[in-house]
N, C-alpha and C positions, 0 to 999 in steps of 0.2 A: 412723449405723452401717449397714454392709452386713449384711443379715440372712442371707446365705448366702455362705460362703467357698468359692471354687472354685480347685482347683489340680490338678497332675498329678504325683503322687508317683512314677510310673514310666511308661515309654513306653506309650502306648495306654490309660492308666488315668486316669479323671477322678474326683476326689474332691469330694464336696459335703458341707460341714459347716454345719449349722444354727448360726447365730451370734447367739444371744441369751443369753449366759452369765449375765447379771444376772437372767434369768427361767428359769434352768435349761433354756434352749433350748425354751421353750414355743412352740407353733406358732400364730402369729397370721396375719392376712391378708397381711402383707408377706412372711412366710416362705412361705406357700402360693403366692403369686404368683411369688416368686423360684425356688422349687423346681420348680414346673411349667415355667417357662421353661427352667431349666437341664436338666431331664430331656429336654425336646424337643430342645434343642441337642445333648445327648450322643447321643440316639437318631439324629439326622440327620447327625452328624459321622462320616464314614467312617474317620477316624483313631482314633476312640475304640472300644475293644473290651470295656471293662468299666467299671462305675461302683461307687464306694464311697460309702455314705451314713453319716455320723456326726454328732457334735456337737462344737462348739468347747469348749475348756476342760475336756475330759475327762468330759463328761456327754452322753449321747445325746439324750434329750428328755423333758421333763416332760409332754408331751402337749398337748392343746388349751389355749389361753389362756383360762382360766375367766372372768376378769372381763369379757371381751369377749362372753361368751355370756349374761350376765345381763340380763334385761328386754327381750330382743329379741322382735319380733313374728314371726308365722308366715312372712311373706314373707322377712324377713331371715334367719330360721333355715333356711328352705329354700335360700336363696341360699348360705348358709354351707356347708351340706351338699354342694350341687352343686359348690362351689368345691373342697372336699376330694376329692370323687369324681373330679375331673379327674386328680388326682395318683394316686389309687388305680387308676383305669383305665389310666393310663400305665404304672405299675409292674407291674400284672397282665399286661399284654401286651408289656412291654418286651422287645425282641428281642435284647438283649445281657445278659450276666451282671450281676447286682446283688448286692453284698455289703453287709450291714449290720454296722457295727462298734459293738457296744453297750458303752459304758463307763458305770459307775455305775448308770444306770437307764434303762429305756425304759418310759414310762408312757402309758396311754391311746392317743391318736393316734400317739405315738411308737412304741409297741409295734405298732400297726397298720402303720406303715411297715416296721418290721423283719420282720413276718410276711409281707410281700409280696416280700421279697428271696429270691434263689436260695440264698444262703449267709448264715448268721448266726454271727458271731464274738462271744463274750461274755466279759467279764472274770470272773475267779474270784469276786470279791465283788459283781458286778453283779446286778441284779434286773430282772424284768419285773413289771409291775403293771397290772391291769385294774380300775380303780376305778369303772367306770361306774354300776353299780347302787347303790353307796353314795351317788352323787350324784343318783339319780333318773333316770338315763339308760340307754339300751341301748348295748352295744358298737357302735362305728361304724368308719369307715375300712376296711370290708370284713371286720372281725375275726370276725364270727360265722361266716363261711364259711372264711376262711383258717386260723383256729385249729382249726376242726373238721376241716379237711383234714389238718392236721399232727398233731393229738392224738386225733382221733375226737370225735364230737359229745358223747358223755356226759362225757368228761374236760374238754372245752372248757366245758361248762355248769358243771362243778364249779369250774373256775378263775374263771369269770365271777361265780358266785354267792358264792364264798368272798371274793373281793376282797382277798386277801392277797398280799404280795410273794412272788414265785416266785424262788428262788435259782437260780444257774447250773446246778447239778447236776440239779435237778428239771427245769429248762428243757431241758437236753440229753436227759434220760431220756424226755421226752415230745415230742421232735423239734422243739422250739421254738428250739433252738440247735444248731449243727453242731460248733462247736469251743469248748472252754473253755481260756482261756490266762491267764497272769498279767496282772494289771490293767494293768501298764505295757507289755504286749506286744500289746494288742488291735489297735491300728492297724497295727503291723508285720505281724501275722498276716493282717489283712484285705487288706493290699497284696499279700502273698505269694499269697493265695487268688485275688485279682483277676488276678494275672499268670498263674497256672495256668489259670484259666478263659478268659482272653483268648487263650490259645493254641489253644483249640478251634476247629473250623470253625464260624464264626458263623451261616452260613445253615442248617446242619443243627441247630445249637443252637436257633435261633429256631423252627424247625419242631417240634422236640421239645417245647419249652416251650409252644407253641401247642396241641399235642395233649394235653399233660398238664393244661393249665388250661382247656380248652374243654369246654363241655357242649352238649347237643343244642339248647338254646334260646338259646345264646350269651349267657347271663345268669348265669354261674356265681356271681357275687358278690351278685346280687339287690340291686343298689344303689338302684333306684327305691323298693323297699319299705323299705329301710333309711332312705332320706332322709325318706320319709313318716312312719315311726314315730319317728325321732329329732326331727323337727320338732314332733310332738305332745308329746314328752317335754320338749324345750327350752322350750316355751311353757306347760307345765303346772305345777301346784303342787308336784309331787314334786321337780322340779329346784330350785324356789325354796327348799324346805326343805333339800334336800341341800347346796346351795351355802351357805345360811346356817349349817348345821351345820359345814361345812368351815371357813368363816371364823371361827366361834366355837370351833372345836376341841372339838366335842362330838359324840356320836352323833346321827345324824338320827332324828327321830321321825316316820316315815311313817304309823304307825298313827293318829296324831292328825289327819291330814289329812281333813277332812270332805267327801270326794267319793267317790262310788261309782266303782269302776273302769270304764273304758270297755271295750266289747266288743272282742275282737281284730279287726284289720282283715281277717283271713282268714275271719271268720264268714260263713256262707252267707246271702245275702239273697234273699228271695222276690220 
């Protein structure tokens, strides 16, 4: 199976659809590799003026492929994070308009991709979900920074710690979505938005985007620290318990884990 479907629904518009419908378009290594290559190709193709990202079968993405995360060592966990961060960095600095078309749900890493877009179109009954803490993980794919930029840090923290599905109206009220449309009109509206943005002067658009997303340290998303922290989480006992609870369809019991919490990585060392 081709993990990424690529087509051109309108002149100058490239559409990328994650294609693992049997897994609700969960993002595995093959998807990451295909998406990274497709984004580079779209960035460098002068005939492409905007990109749409969505999911095949009417479902955006269930996020990271959880079974592939279980039992991996620190080296593999770090490599996995850096693999995803290649896509995050590409989307954060992408010089052309990117539109996310959210059908049904954008979960975890899927929501991370959506929050990196310039425009987000969401179906009326679709949801966003940030389940990281329930699994013993931290938000990744740049979400700690991208969601904070959209909603403010306090509200982002609430969404992360609540870990509940966020409906389309709430997402729009907190700047996580730009347009709410009927469920069967998501892709058509995304294409229309892509055509509107594609008509902009792209050199000026790229400079505007760079200025909006730049910080003085050129590290706006803090990806190295995210990779370090998530590697520790992926290889720790809390994720083992979180995944076991997910598989067994029960609440996770993090209190029972007999391990003192590690000090924050930001602690001052003498």
